[in-house]
N, C-alpha and C positions, 0 to 999 in steps of 0.2 A: 592765336588763331583768330582771324577776322570773322565778323558776324556772317559775312557771305559764305565762308567756309562751313560754319555751323549749319547753315540752311542746306548746304549740299551734302552733308553727312547726317542723315536722319538719326542714326544711333549714337551720335556723339554725346557721352555723358557730361561733357563740359558745358552743355547747354542747360543743364538743370540747375535751377536756383532754389535752394532749400532753406535759406536763412536770410534775414534782413541785412546782415553784414555782406553776404554775397551779392545781394541786390545792389547795395551801395557801391560795391567794387565794380560791378558790371556797368552800372549807370555812369560811373566816372570815366569809363572807356568810351562812352558816347552813344550806345544803342542797346535796346532790349530786343531788337528784331530777331525772330527765330528762336528765342529762348523759351524754356518751359519753367514756369514759376509755380511752386507747390506750397499751398497752405500757408501763405504769408499774410501777416497783418500789415497792410500798406496804407492804412487810413491816415498816417502822418507822413506819407511819401507822395502826397498829391502833386506838389510842385514838381517833383522829379518825374512823375509819370506824364504830366502835361508837357514837360520840356524834352522828353526822350522818345525817339521813334520806337514803336512796338509792332510794326508790321510782321505778321506771321508768328507772333508770340502766342503762347497758350497760358492762360491764367487758371490754375486748378485750385479752386477753393480759397482763393485769396480775398481778403476783405479790403475793399476800396471804397472811397467816397463816390456818390453818384456822378459827380463831375468827372472824376478819373475814369470811371467805368464807361461813360459815354465816349470819352476821348479815345481810349484804347480800342474800343469796338470800331470807332470811326477809322482808326488806323488800319484795321483789318485783323486785329487780334481776336482770338477765340477766348471767351470768358465762360468758365464753368463756376457759377457762384457757390458759396458755402451752402451746405444743406442744413436747414435749421432743425433743432430738437433731436439731434443724433448724439448718442453717448460716445461716439468715436469719430475720427476724421478720415473719410474715405480717400482723401487726396494726400495723406501725410507723406512727407519726404524722408523722414528718419525713422529708425527703429524705436520701439518703446523702451522705457526704463522702468525698473521696479517702482520708483517713486511716483511715476506717472500713473501706472496701472493701479497702485494701491493708495492713491491719494484719498484721504478721508477715512482710512482704515481705523483710525483712533475712535471714530464714531460708529464703527461696525463695518464689516466687509461689504454688506449689502449696499452701502453708499458709495463704493468705489467705482471708478470708470470700468474696471474689469467686470465687476458683478453686473453693472447696468448694461454693459455691452452684451453680456450673456443673456440677460433678460430680453433685450431687444431681439437677439438672434432667435430665441425660443418663440417669441411672439410672431416673428415674420416668416420663419422658414416653413411654417405649415399653411400659410394662407395663399401661397402661389403668386404673391405680388411681384411683378416683373421689376418694379422700381427698387424694391428691397434687394432682390437678387442681383440687380445691376450694381447697387452700392456695395454689396459684399464682394463682388468680383473686382470692382475698382480698388477697393481697400486691399484685397489680397495681392493684386498685381503691384500696387504701390509698395507694399511690404516686401515683396520679392525683389523689387528694384532696389530698395534700401538695403536689403540683406546682401545682395550681390556687390553693391558698392562697399559695404562695410567689410566683407570678407575678401575683397580683391587682394590676391597675393599671399593670403594667410595659409598656413599648414593646419588644416582643420581635422580633428579627430572626433568622430561621433562616439558618444557613450550612451548606450541603450540599456534600459532595464525597467523593472516594474514600478508602478506608482505606489504599491502597497508596502514597500520596504520602509519600516518604521524608524524614526529617529530613536537613538538609544540602543540600536542593535549593532552587533559586530559587522553585519553586512553593510549597514549604512556607513559605519566608520571606514570600512574597507573601500567603499565607493568614493568616499571623500579623499582618502589617501591617493586613490587612482587619479582623481581630478587634479590633485595637487602635483603629483609626479608629472603628469602630461604637461601641465602649464609650466612647470619648472624646466621641462625639456624643450620649451619653445613652441609647443603646439597651442592652437586655439581650441578649447574644449567646447563642443556643441552637444546639447542634449535636447530631449523633447520638452524641456522647460517647465515640467510639472513637479510634483512632490516625489517622495521616495528616492529611488536610485538617481533620478534626474537631479533633484535638489542636492543630493550628496555630492555628485560630481561637480556641479556648479559651485557648491560651497568650497570644495577643495581648491578649485581654480581661483576663487576669490581670495582664499587665505595663502595662496602660493608665495606671494612676495613677503609674507610676514614670518615670524619665528614659528617653529614647530609647535610651541606651547599654545599658540593661538587656536590651532585646530582642537587641541585637547579641551581648552576652555569652551570653545563653541559647541563641541559635541555634548558637554555636560549641560550647558544652558538649553540647548535644543531638546535634549531628552526629557525635559520637564513638560514639553508639549509634543508627544510622540507622533501625533497624526493631525491632519487637517479636519478630521471629524472628531467630535461634533462641532468644533468651532474654528472656522477658517480665520476669524479675526485673531484669536489667541495664537494660532499657528503662525500667522504672518507677523504678528507683533514680536514673537520670539526671534524670528529671523532678523527683523529690523533692529532688535536689541543687540544681536551679534554684530551687525554692521556698525552700530553706534560704539560698541566697545572696541571694535577692531577696524578703524577707518583705514582707508588707503589700500583696499583690496584690489586684486587684479581682475581683468576682464574675462568674460566668457560669454557664450551665446546660448539662449534658450529659445526653442521653437515650439511653442504650445499651440493649442487650438481651442476655440470656443465650442467646437463640436462636442468636446468633452469638458464643457464649462463647469461641471460640478467639481472638477479637479482644478484648483487654482494654479497660476504660475508661481514659480518660486522667486524669492527676492534676492538670490545670489548671482543670477545671470545679469551682468551689467547691461547687456543688449538683448532685447526680446523681440522676436519676429512672431507675433501672434496672428493666427489665421482663423477665418471662418470655415474654410474648406479643409477637412482633415486630409483628403487625398493629396491636395497640393502641398500641405505641410509635411506629410510623411515622405513623399518623393523628394521634396526640396531639401529636407534635412539630410537624407542619405546621399543625394547627388552632390551636396556641398561638402560632405565628409571626405575630402580628396586625399587625406593622408591615412585613411582607414577608419574602421569602426570596431569598437569593443562592446560585446554583448554580455551584460550581466544577467543573472537569472531573472526570468520574467515569465509571464503567461502568454495568452493568445496574442496580445499586441506585440510583444517582443519577438515571438515566433514569426509573425507576419513581417516584421522588420528584417529578420535574418534573411528571409527568402526574397523580400523586395530588394535587398542589397546584393544577394547572390545572383539574381537574374542578369543584371547588366555585367557583372563579373564573368558569368558563364558565356554570354554572347559577346563580351568585350564591346558593348554598344557605347560605353563611355571611354573607350580606350583601354589601356593596360589595366588589368584587375588590381583593385586596392586591397590592402590587408583586412582580414576579418579574424578577430580573436574572440572565441567563446570562453567564458569563465565559469568554472564549476563543472567538473567532469560528471559527477553523479546527476546533476540537474539535466545536462544536455545529452546524456547517454541512457539514463534510466527513467527519470520522471517525465521528461519530454525529449524523446530520442531524436533530436534534430541533427546531431553530429553525424550519425551514420549516413543519413540522406545527403547532407551537405558534402561529405567526403566522397560519396558515390557520384554525385553530380560533377565534382571537381576532377575526378580521375581522368588522366590523360589530357588535361587541359591546362593552360597557363595558370589558372586560378588555383590549381592544386598546391602550388608553392606559396600561396598567399593566404592560406587558412590555417588556423591553429586552435587547439583546445588546451586550456591550462587548468590546473586544479584550484588555484587561488587568485584572488584579485591582485595580490601583490606581485604576481608574475606577469600581469597583463601588459604593462607599459614596456617592459623589456622585450617581451615576445613580439609586440607590435613593431618595435624598432628592428628586430631581427628580420621580420617579414619584409619590411620596407627596404632594408639594406640590400 
């Protein structure tokens, strides 16, 4: 597609340049006109920028020499310079990785980009600074864009459940088996990206390509540090030790939030879409679970997610209803009687054939497949 075509199609994703190799490839074709360049270090690409047309281009947080900056602005490009002294990049073009968020955890979690971003969020969200609010919004929109690109064409199953589910418990092992089963069935597992049930499902997906014994070993190792309290550092290091012992794990997605920054992200989701705005995160996680959602036992947050997902299924606002599987009959009919209300809502509507309640986590993947079929 020629550069003129890109300028006529404002939403064309092919205009986004998110790595230096992509930059080099586009420059070799002759022009950067109309492209969007996200968070690139172009300080050693000055000659290329001086020799290439950039009319209508947008440089988002790219580092350039003063000479190159003057030139591209003279061409008519828009330049949004990097913001100094931030613990995160608001213009990022790619999802986070566990290694990126936990960089420096050997010296203590408080030194990591994840912890420093949470500290920044706590400081700025209460002072009403419009600049900080704008940076959070830009960051979250960039993350959503990266998430949509990453999940394009994937069959995504969301796994929801409480953060309090401890390592070393039968429930945690069951959630891990569920994540492994879904990944082996060809689904992309997506969770809220935090500890507890979320970590377990991401762990299972990570270990899906490996022998079954790898999960047994990982569960034993993780049980030595059952919770992220009192030490996130020890909790995270145990996860990275599992990854060290069992390299070559499979991908999954975690979608956590700094709104609940006291809950760290887990290290088993290969791709992490972390948000400042929890509402954006919650809706985005459910909306992208296009192949259905499995709800493990949880408390208020999981209950909210059940009905956040039920509403578009009820109104069919996202099209055909997607499967919803609730796990643990006693939990969802007695302790928190969500199932009777969900069934009453579904009665007489297409979503009635897309909801199910199962007794154990080991039934969940097969039930999801039946509802989808």
